[in-house]
C-alpha positions in Angstrom: 117.1 24.2 29.0 116.1 27.8 29.2 112.6 26.9 28.2 112.0 24.0 30.7 111.2 26.2 33.7 108.1 27.4 31.4 105.2 25.8 34.1 104.2 24.1 36.8 102.9 20.6 35.3 105.2 18.3 34.6 104.0 17.7 30.8 104.3 21.5 30.0 108.4 20.8 31.2 108.8 18.0 29.2 106.9 19.9 26.4 109.7 22.5 26.7 112.1 20.1 26.6 111.2 18.6 23.7 111.0 21.9 22.0 114.6 22.8 23.3 116.1 19.6 21.9 114.1 20.3 18.6 112.9 16.9 18.4 109.7 16.4 15.9 107.1 13.5 15.5 109.1 11.8 13.1 112.1 12.0 15.4 109.8 10.6 18.2 108.1 7.8 16.3 111.6 6.7 15.6 112.7 6.1 19.1 112.6 2.9 20.7 108.6 2.0 21.8 109.3 2.1 25.3 110.8 5.6 25.2 108.6 7.1 22.6 105.2 6.0 22.7 104.9 7.4 26.6 106.2 10.6 25.1 103.6 10.6 22.3 100.6 9.8 24.7 101.9 12.7 26.7 101.6 14.9 23.2 98.2 13.9 23.0 97.0 14.5 26.2 98.4 18.3 26.2 96.8 18.5 22.7 92.8 17.2 24.4 93.6 19.2 27.7 95.5 22.1 26.5 93.8 24.7 29.6 94.9 22.0 32.6 98.3 21.7 31.2 99.3 25.2 30.1 100.9 26.9 33.1 101.9 30.3 31.1 99.5 32.7 29.2 101.4 32.7 26.3 103.4 29.4 25.0 105.9 29.8 22.1 104.6 28.7 18.9 106.7 25.9 18.7 105.0 24.2 21.7 101.9 24.5 19.8 103.2 22.9 16.7 104.5 20.1 18.6 100.9 19.3 20.1 99.2 19.8 17.0 97.6 23.0 17.9 98.3 25.4 15.4 94.3 26.3 15.7 95.1 27.7 18.9 98.2 29.7 17.9 96.1 31.2 14.8 93.5 32.0 16.6 96.1 33.9 19.5 97.9 35.5 16.6 94.5 36.9 14.8 93.1 38.3 18.2 96.6 40.0 19.2 96.2 41.8 15.8 92.6 42.7 16.3 93.8 44.0 19.5 96.7 46.1 18.1 94.4 47.6 15.7 92.0 48.7 18.2 95.1 50.2 20.1 96.2 51.9 17.0 92.7 53.3 16.2 92.0 54.7 19.9 95.7 56.3 19.8 94.4 58.0 16.9 91.3 59.2 17.5 93.0 61.1 20.8 
C-alpha cells in the first residue's frame, strides 16, 4: 500500500486504500451493506468536508474522482496551467 501513508486523517487513509485497490463506486455498492454503506458514508463525508480530511497539498486525480469532486481537480489543473504560463512569460521577458 504505497498511497495509504498519504495523510493523517483516517478517512484519507481509507481513500488511499480504496484507490490502491482500484475499487469503483459500482464495486462498493456490490459489497454487503454492512461493509459498503460505511465506506460510501466516508466517501460522502470526504466530498463535503474535503479541507478537513485532505492532508497533502495535492491529491492524485483518482482520489478526486473517487469522492466525485472532479471540479476541484479541474480547477487545480487550470490554476497550475495558468501558473506555468505566467512562469514561461516571465522567463521570456527576462
